[in-house]
Every structure is written in C-alpha cells, then in structure tokens.
C-alpha positions as CSV (number, residue, x, y, z in Angstrom):
1,M,-14.5,52.8,-26.7
2,S,-15.9,56.3,-27.1
3,V,-15.5,58.1,-30.4
4,Y,-16.0,61.8,-31.0
5,T,-16.9,63.8,-34.0
6,P,-14.8,66.8,-35.0
7,A,-17.5,69.1,-33.7
8,E,-17.5,67.4,-30.3
9,V,-13.7,67.7,-30.1
10,V,-13.9,71.4,-31.0
11,E,-16.4,71.8,-28.1
12,E,-14.3,69.7,-25.7
13,T,-10.9,71.2,-26.4
14,G,-11.5,74.7,-27.7
15,F,-9.4,74.1,-30.7
16,S,-10.8,75.1,-34.1
17,L,-11.4,72.5,-36.9
18,D,-8.6,74.2,-38.8
19,T,-6.2,73.8,-35.9
20,L,-7.1,70.1,-35.5
21,R,-6.4,69.5,-39.2
22,Y,-3.1,71.4,-38.9
23,Y,-2.0,69.5,-35.9
24,E,-2.8,66.3,-37.7
25,K,-1.0,67.4,-40.8
26,I,2.2,68.4,-39.0
27,G,2.2,65.2,-36.8
28,L,1.4,66.8,-33.5
29,L,-1.8,64.8,-33.5
30,R,-1.5,61.2,-34.7
31,R,-3.5,60.2,-37.8
32,I,-7.1,60.3,-36.8
33,G,-9.4,57.4,-37.6
34,R,-12.2,57.7,-40.0
35,N,-15.6,56.1,-40.3
36,A,-16.9,54.4,-43.5
37,A,-17.9,57.7,-45.0
38,G,-14.4,59.1,-44.5
39,Q,-15.3,61.4,-41.6
40,R,-12.8,61.9,-38.8
41,R,-13.6,60.1,-35.6
42,F,-11.5,61.0,-32.5
43,S,-10.8,58.5,-29.7
44,Q,-10.7,59.3,-26.0
45,E,-7.0,59.0,-26.3
46,D,-6.9,61.7,-29.0
47,V,-9.0,64.0,-26.8
48,G,-6.7,63.4,-23.8
49,W,-3.7,64.1,-25.9
50,L,-5.3,67.3,-27.1
51,G,-5.7,68.3,-23.5
52,T,-1.9,68.0,-23.1
53,V,-1.3,70.0,-26.2
54,R,-3.7,72.7,-24.9
55,C,-1.8,73.0,-21.7
56,L,1.5,73.2,-23.5
57,R,0.2,75.7,-26.0
58,D,-1.5,77.8,-23.4
59,T,1.8,78.0,-21.4
60,G,3.7,79.2,-24.5
61,M,5.5,76.1,-25.7
62,P,6.6,76.5,-29.3
63,I,5.2,74.0,-31.8
64,A,8.7,72.7,-32.5
65,Q,9.0,71.7,-28.8
66,M,5.5,70.3,-28.8
67,L,6.4,68.1,-31.8
68,R,9.6,67.0,-30.1
69,F,7.5,66.0,-27.0
70,A,5.0,64.1,-29.2
71,E,7.9,62.2,-30.8
72,L,9.3,61.3,-27.4
73,V,5.9,60.1,-26.2
74,R,5.3,58.0,-29.3
75,A,8.8,56.5,-29.0
76,G,8.1,54.8,-25.7
77,D,8.9,54.7,-22.1
78,H,12.7,54.7,-22.6
79,T,12.3,58.5,-23.5
80,I,10.8,59.4,-20.1
81,P,14.1,61.1,-19.0
82,D,14.1,63.2,-22.1
83,R,10.4,64.1,-21.6
84,I,11.2,65.1,-18.0
85,K,14.1,67.3,-19.2
86,L,11.9,69.0,-21.9
87,L,9.1,69.6,-19.5
88,E,11.4,70.9,-16.8
89,E,12.9,73.4,-19.2
90,H,9.5,74.5,-20.2
91,D,8.5,74.8,-16.6
92,H,11.4,77.2,-15.9
93,Q,10.2,79.3,-18.8
94,V,6.7,79.3,-17.5
95,Q,8.0,80.3,-14.0
96,A,9.9,83.2,-15.5
97,Q,6.8,84.4,-17.3
98,I,4.8,84.2,-14.0
99,E,7.5,86.3,-12.3
100,K,7.5,88.9,-15.0
101,L,3.7,89.1,-14.9
102,A,3.7,89.4,-11.1
103,E,6.1,92.4,-11.5
104,R,3.9,94.0,-14.1
105,Q,0.8,93.4,-11.9
106,K,2.5,95.1,-9.0
107,Y,3.2,98.1,-11.2
108,I,-0.5,98.2,-12.2
109,H,-1.6,97.9,-8.5
110,D,0.8,100.8,-7.7
111,K,-0.8,102.9,-10.4
112,I,-4.3,102.1,-9.1
113,S,-3.3,103.1,-5.6
114,H,-1.7,106.3,-7.0
115,Y,-4.9,107.3,-8.9
116,R,-7.1,106.4,-5.9
117,A,-5.0,108.7,-3.7
118,V,-5.5,111.5,-6.2
119,L,-9.3,111.3,-6.0
C-alpha cells in the first residue's frame, strides 16, 4: 500500500497544507494515519477522495453539501440513492453556471466583434 507525505499530497491535489488540516478537522477528510513520529501519512484512498473533493469544490459545491456527501459515502452502499440525488442537484447547478457563462462569453465575443469592426 502506498503512503504519501503531506508535501506529496499537496503536490498531487493542489490543496494547501492548511486546507488539508482544515478538511481533516471538519470531517471532510477522514482521520489521517500517522507514522511513529506522529507525522501524517496519506493513503492512496485518501488521495483518491481528495480528487473527488477537488472536483466538487471546483464546481462550486458548498462545504456543507460536501460534508453531507462524505457522510453518505461513509455510511455505506445503502445511501447510494441519496448520493445520486445530491450529485444530480449539484449537476443541475453546474449546468446553470455553464449556461450563464456561455451567455456572458457570447456578450464578450460580441464586444470583440464590435471593436474589431471599429478598427
């Protein structure tokens, strides 16, 4: 089983050390194992979970929802319908953001075209 130092996890995930500590403190990240010297050692499973957290965070999911998702995952497979519902709701919000950004991008393209026509 592979283990990772905090520095390696920072490099792999893009999260800062402070963020990793915070996520552990609030329960978004399960308790991280430690070596004999008391230094954190992350498992491949931890790094994989952080990839999921990165995706959810980057798409705007609030921490409270991420915590709820983490609780559902840890509770077992009987929560899969609830996980699907939570992710579908988030997906709808992401789609709305994409549509809003596409509208704003069209406006920007129109402005670029206008300014090019002026030249």
